[in-house]
Structure formats: C-alpha cells, structure tokens
C-alpha positions as CSV (number, residue, x, y, z in Angstrom):
1,X,67.2,24.9,-11.9
2,X,70.1,24.6,-14.1
3,X,70.2,22.1,-16.9
4,X,72.6,21.8,-19.8
5,X,72.2,20.1,-23.2
6,X,75.1,19.2,-25.6
7,X,74.1,20.8,-29.0
8,X,76.9,19.3,-30.9
9,X,74.7,17.8,-33.5
10,X,73.1,21.2,-34.1
11,X,75.7,23.6,-33.5
12,X,79.1,22.0,-33.9
13,X,80.9,22.4,-30.5
14,X,78.5,24.7,-28.9
15,X,77.0,23.9,-25.5
16,X,73.6,25.0,-24.4
17,X,72.9,25.8,-20.7
18,X,69.6,26.9,-19.4
19,X,69.6,28.7,-16.0
20,X,66.9,30.0,-13.7
21,X,67.8,33.5,-12.8
22,X,68.0,34.5,-9.0
23,X,69.6,38.0,-9.1
24,X,68.8,41.4,-10.2
25,X,71.9,41.4,-12.4
26,X,70.5,38.3,-14.2
27,X,67.1,40.1,-14.6
28,X,69.0,42.8,-16.3
29,X,70.1,40.2,-19.0
30,X,66.5,39.0,-19.3
31,X,65.4,42.6,-19.7
32,X,68.1,43.3,-22.3
33,X,67.1,40.4,-24.5
34,X,63.5,41.1,-24.2
35,X,64.0,44.8,-25.0
36,X,66.1,43.9,-28.1
37,X,63.7,41.5,-29.4
38,X,60.2,42.8,-28.4
39,X,60.6,46.5,-28.0
40,X,63.2,47.4,-30.5
41,X,62.7,44.8,-33.4
42,X,59.0,44.1,-32.9
43,X,58.1,47.6,-31.7
44,X,56.0,46.4,-28.8
45,X,55.5,49.4,-26.1
46,X,57.9,48.9,-23.1
47,X,55.1,49.6,-20.9
48,X,53.4,46.5,-22.0
49,X,56.5,44.4,-22.3
50,X,57.4,44.5,-18.7
51,X,54.5,43.9,-16.3
52,X,53.7,43.0,-12.9
53,X,53.7,39.2,-13.7
54,X,57.5,39.7,-14.1
55,X,57.5,40.0,-10.3
56,X,55.9,36.6,-9.7
57,X,57.3,34.5,-12.8
58,X,60.2,32.2,-12.8
59,X,62.8,33.6,-15.3
60,X,65.1,31.5,-17.4
61,X,68.3,32.6,-19.6
62,X,69.7,30.1,-22.1
63,X,73.6,30.4,-22.8
64,X,75.5,29.4,-25.8
65,X,79.2,28.9,-24.8
66,X,78.6,31.2,-21.9
67,X,76.9,34.0,-24.0
68,X,73.1,34.8,-23.1
69,X,71.1,34.3,-26.3
70,X,67.5,33.4,-25.2
71,X,65.1,34.0,-22.4
72,X,61.6,33.2,-21.3
73,X,59.4,33.2,-18.2
74,X,57.1,30.8,-16.7
75,X,53.9,31.5,-14.8
76,X,51.7,29.2,-12.8
77,X,48.2,30.8,-13.1
78,X,46.2,27.8,-12.0
79,X,46.9,24.5,-10.2
80,X,48.5,22.0,-12.5
81,X,49.1,24.5,-15.2
82,X,52.3,26.2,-16.3
83,X,52.4,29.1,-18.8
84,X,55.6,29.8,-20.7
85,X,55.9,33.1,-22.3
86,X,58.2,36.0,-23.5
87,X,60.4,33.6,-25.4
88,X,62.9,35.9,-27.1
89,X,66.0,34.9,-29.0
90,X,68.5,37.5,-29.9
91,X,68.4,37.9,-33.9
92,X,71.9,36.8,-34.5
93,X,71.2,33.4,-32.7
94,X,67.8,32.6,-34.4
95,X,67.4,29.5,-36.6
96,X,69.9,27.5,-34.6
97,X,67.6,25.6,-32.3
98,X,67.8,27.4,-29.2
99,X,64.1,27.9,-28.9
100,X,63.4,24.2,-29.3
101,X,66.1,23.2,-26.8
102,X,64.9,25.8,-24.3
103,X,61.4,24.5,-24.5
104,X,62.5,20.7,-24.5
105,X,64.5,21.3,-21.3
106,X,61.5,23.1,-19.6
107,X,59.1,20.5,-20.7
108,X,61.3,17.6,-19.5
109,X,61.6,19.5,-16.0
110,X,57.7,19.9,-15.9
111,X,57.2,16.4,-16.8
112,X,59.2,15.5,-13.6
113,X,56.9,17.9,-11.6
114,X,53.9,15.5,-11.3
115,X,51.9,18.7,-10.2
116,X,51.9,20.1,-13.7
117,X,49.4,18.5,-16.3
118,X,49.4,21.3,-19.0
119,X,51.6,23.7,-20.5
120,X,50.0,26.7,-22.2
121,X,51.5,29.5,-24.3
122,X,50.3,32.7,-26.2
123,X,52.3,32.1,-29.5
124,X,53.1,34.5,-32.1
125,X,51.7,33.2,-35.4
126,X,55.0,33.0,-37.3
127,X,56.4,30.5,-34.5
128,X,53.4,28.2,-34.3
129,X,54.9,25.6,-36.5
130,X,57.9,25.4,-34.1
131,X,55.7,24.8,-31.1
132,X,53.7,22.2,-33.0
133,X,56.7,20.2,-33.5
134,X,57.1,20.0,-29.8
135,X,53.7,18.7,-29.4
136,X,51.7,22.0,-28.7
137,X,48.2,22.4,-30.2
138,X,46.4,25.6,-31.1
139,X,43.1,26.3,-29.4
140,X,40.6,29.1,-29.6
141,X,40.6,32.0,-32.1
142,X,43.7,33.9,-33.1
143,X,43.9,37.3,-31.7
144,X,46.2,40.5,-31.6
145,X,48.6,41.0,-28.6
146,X,51.1,43.8,-28.5
147,X,50.1,44.6,-32.4
148,X,51.0,41.1,-33.4
149,X,48.8,38.1,-34.3
150,X,48.9,35.4,-31.6
151,X,47.1,32.1,-30.8
152,X,46.8,30.1,-27.6
153,X,48.5,26.7,-27.6
154,X,48.5,23.8,-25.1
155,X,50.6,20.7,-24.5
156,X,49.1,18.2,-22.2
157,X,52.0,16.4,-20.2
158,X,50.2,14.2,-17.7
C-alpha cells in the first residue's frame, strides 16, 4: 500500500506519503526511527522493543518531502481486528500532524477492507487525547508497558 496526502493546510508545501515497507533496507529505517524514539528517548530496552511480532507485522513509514519521519506496525491478532502499534515520530517532526495523518490514512484503508471491524492499540497515556480525536475510545484499566503508562484503545469501523 502506498498512499499520499497533501498536508499543505498543515505544513505549508510539505507532502506526506505513507508506504508499506517491503525490503530489509526499509526495515532498517523502521528500526532506526523506533530505536531513536523508544530505546534512546524513552529508555525502553531494545530487547523488548524488537520482538517476534515484527516478523509477521505490516510495517509502514511516513515520509515528509521524501524524508522518513514516522513509523508504525499493524498486526492482525484475530479475525476482523487490526492492531496498530509502535507509532514513533522523530522528535524534530513532532507536533506537525504526522501521527494523525498516518492514522487517518491507515483507518481509511482499513475501512475499505470489509474484513476489519475494529482497530485496537496500546496507547501511551500522553497520546490518548490525539487518538480520541480520531475516534478511539479507552477501555479497561491502565497498565505499565516498557516502564510507561499505557491504556488499551479501540475504534469500531464497521
């Protein structure tokens, strides 16, 4: 999947493009972004950041004017459910709408896929407001994951 969105209203002349990765080189970009955000900034252990789920996940990279700025992965743990995770934006690109745009594009693609009824995510507490603006709702109790408070969130799309 490759989709583009003109972010002129948000970022001036910048274009945002989301690509599903297909090569080991591309996964290197994913790993680089996740390492900078989760391992270096947030002090998550690398052994926990990269797991066997990476082997079965779909991985995406968002580009601004050709530069990789954000990544995420999507898993399909059950029939009709997609789980978006490992959303990581490089620090110098935060606050510019990339996470919202990445999620809007993924949600749009999943809405076209009649087999997906629900999107779930394990959200860091500080990002819950962003996800709620996109229609996600918190469920269950908050918990600690990789030393940070998280909550499960869900978006029904059927």
